C-alpha angles and dihedrals in degrees: 000000000000118000094238091053090050090050092052092048092050093048091047093050093048091048091047092051092049093048093048093048089049093050091056091047092241093134123077122217096268096039095062091086098049093108093061094076089044090056092044093052090045092057093040088054091052091050091050091049092053093045099047098035092079 
């Protein structure tokens, strides 16, 4: 699987989980943005992998 395809799938799954949790009112007001740091750390990890792999 190509890396770009995997990225799109991960982003889609995180967005789908957040939307479904929001529809069932399982997220409180401050918890709606908890996936933003997860996405940030995901892409920072990819950047670190590319940089230190060489």
